[in-house]
Steps between C-alpha positions, in 0.01 A plus 500: 500500500162650578659838572557549126142413408352853516779631276462205263128568467560873447769448237336227294123533529252765396279658766195277436723188497661601832160560654366160395811309610505685834133426567521140378796407721447735794827681433388834644420347836138414432351156457530313174197561278345267247488596134125553539549737796757699304273511195212631710721760668644627170176463301659272240439137407655209688648372174670836444649482851625150414665619178668794673619277784648244260673768291638670813636178645673433169662845509620441856636157410695649210630780720634247749676309224 
């Protein structure tokens, strides 16, 4: 259920990972951003955003079993 998503993010992801996943998928009510938009906003490279996103999604997948 989506109602457990905020708790799942809080329990399994670090702050930067939560921020990137929230921005990427519009979880906090905003629009979904591209990796480039996130990179520009956080002053990091797009490839670094990609690596963090991939790692975070893996953590969430493992958490869900």
